[in-house]
N, C-alpha and C positions, 0 to 999 in steps of 0.2 A: 742420460748419464748424470750421476750425482755430482753437483758442483760444490755444494757446501754441506757439511755434516757436523753437527754438534753431538758429542757423546758424553753424557753424564756431567755436563758442565755446571759448576757451582760458582757463585760470585758472592763475596762478602764485603760489607762495609764495616770494618771493625768486627764486632761480635754478631752483627746482623747479617744473616744470609738472605740476600736479595733474590738470588736464583738458586734453585735446588735441583741438582741432578737432571738438568735439562738435556733432552735428546730430541733432535729433529733434523730433517734434511730438506734441501732445496735442489730440485732437478734443473739441469740447464734448460733455459727457455721458458721457465715458469714465472708467473707472478704468485708469490706466496705471502700471505698476510699473517701477522701476529696481532690478535685483538685481545683487549682486556681493559679493566678499569685502571684508573690512576694508581700507581704503586704496585702494579702487578709484576713489574720486572722487565717490561718491554724495552725501554730505553737502555737499561743496564745490559740487556742481551745484545742490543745493537752495538753499544760501545765496546763490548767484549769481542764481538766478531771483527770490528774494525781495528782492534788493538789498543784502544784507549783505556781499557781496564784489563787487568790480568785475572784470569779465573783462579779460584782456590782449589779447583779440582776438575777433572775431565779433560777432554781434548776437542780441538777444532781442526777439521780437515777441509782444505780447499783444493779442488781439482785433484784429489787423491793424496795431497801432501799435508803433513802435519804442520800447521801454522800457529799452534797454541802459544809459542813463545816468540813468534816473529814480530818485529817492531811494526808500529802502525804505518810508517812511511813505506816500508817494504811490502806491506799488504796492498798499498795503492799500486805499487809497481807490478805486483802479481795480478792485479785486476779487480780489487775491491775498492769501491768508493762510496762515501756516505754524504747524504744531504741531512744535516743534523736537525734535531728538534730546536725550534727557535731561529732557524735559518742560518744565523752566524755569518751574514755577509760582512765584508769589511766596509764600514760606513764611510770612511774617508776616501775610498777608492772608487773609480768609475766602474761602470758595468764591464767594459773591456778589461780593465785591470783585475777585477774580481775573477773573470773567466780565465784570464791568463794564469792566475794563481792556481787554478784547478789543473793546469797542465805542467806544473812545476817539475814533475818527475820525467817529463818527456823531452826528447832531444830532436825529434823529427819535425822540422818546421812545416813541411808540406802536410803532414798528418794533423798537426795542430791547427793549421789553417782550414783543413777540411772539416775538422771537428767543430770549429767555430761556426762554420757555415751551417753545419747540421743543427747546432744549438739555435742559431738565428732562424732556421726553417721551422723548428719546433716552437720557438718563442719569438715571433716577429716583433713584439713590443720591446724586447731587449735590443734588437737591432736599431729600432727607432730611437732608443734612449742610451745608446752605447757610450755616449760621453757624459751621461748623468752620473752623479755621485750616488753610490748605493744607499747611503743613509737617508736620502731624500725621497726614496721610492716608497710606494704603498706596500702594504703587507703582501698582497698578491704578487706584485712585481718582484719583491724581494724573494718570495718563494720560487718564482720562476728562475731568478738569478742563482739561488742556492742549488737548484736541480741542475741548471745549466753548467755551473761550476763543477759539480760532481761528474758530469758527463765528459768534461774536457780531458780527463785522464783515460778516456775510452775504456771504461770498466766492463768486465764480463758480468760482475755482480754489482748492482746498484742498491744501496741501502737507503731507504727513505723513511725518516722518522717524523711522524705526524705532519705530513705535507699540507693538510687542510686546516691546521690549527689557526684559529683567529681570522679565517678568511671569509669574505662575503660569499653567499651561495653561488653567484656567477663564476667566481674564481675557483671555487671548489669543483664545480662541474668541469671547468676547463682543465684544471690540473689533473683530474682523474682521466680525462680523455687523452691527455698527453702521456700519462703514465702507460696507458694501453698502447699508444703509438710507439713509445720507446721500447716496450717489450716486443711489439711486432717487428721492430727493426733488428731484433736479435739480442737485446740485453735482458739478462735475468734480473728480476726485481724481488727484493725482500722488503715488505712494507709493514711498518708499524702505524696503526691508525685507530683513533677513537671513533671515527665515523664508520661504524661497522657495516652499515648498509652499502656505502660506496665501496669500501674495501672488499667485502665479500662478493659484491657484484662484479668486480674486476679481477678477482683472483681465481687461479686454477685450484689452489688448495689453501687451507688456512689452519692455524692452530690457535686455540684459546688458552691464554695464560692467566692464571689466578694465583696470587701470592707466590710467584716465582716458580710455579709448576704448570705443566701442560695438563689441562683437564678434558679437552676435547680436540678432535681433529677431523677433517673431512674436506670435501670439495667446497668451493664457495657456495654452490647451489644447495648442497646438503645442509650447511650451517645456516643459510638464510631461511631454510624451512624448519629448522630445529626450534621447537616451542620454547625450550629453556633459553636459547640464544636470543630469540625474539623478545622474551620478557626482560632479560638482563641487559641487552645491548641495543636492541632495535626499538624499544619503547612500545612494543605490541605483545600481545599474548596469543 
């Protein structure tokens, strides 16, 4: 079943069109990646899906409903949650307080408690440091916290924007293992990532975005084997 569908979506910053007539879909249960160079329009696309940017044209459908003009907080209620580029943790709040912020739209206390335990199972380090202030954590720990916070709303679609940015190799491997585990637990994932090798290795399907337009699509395995993708994004020919 198609969970997310973009149809001819365009996004402008003033006179600059950052995304041009973008169309793609994410099926329920998939991990789908958007890969591309800096400035390709990946983060703009994610912000538009989450409702932080308004498209200048086209439409966005989620679970069959048109959400093109739906406010960002209502998209969270509907089941879309984002872990943003740069993590965006609340530096003066503890781990627990950051996670609780992710559940702000929920009223079911038992469900929130269960989700908190799920996050702690995925990220044991967060449980160990639950009273630590977010701003004093390492980059890898903050990334865990950002993903955990996004999960607290119990999303059907999890948007992950550059989860490996600035992380040490051991944290990168750990983060991608956990992304796979989150998906195996039933959450659909749309991933923006410059580490194309890791992203494609973990994705059912992927789209290549160049200057605001999709230029290639295929399964993760197909794109990993594509010579042009190897040369442009994987550092091999």
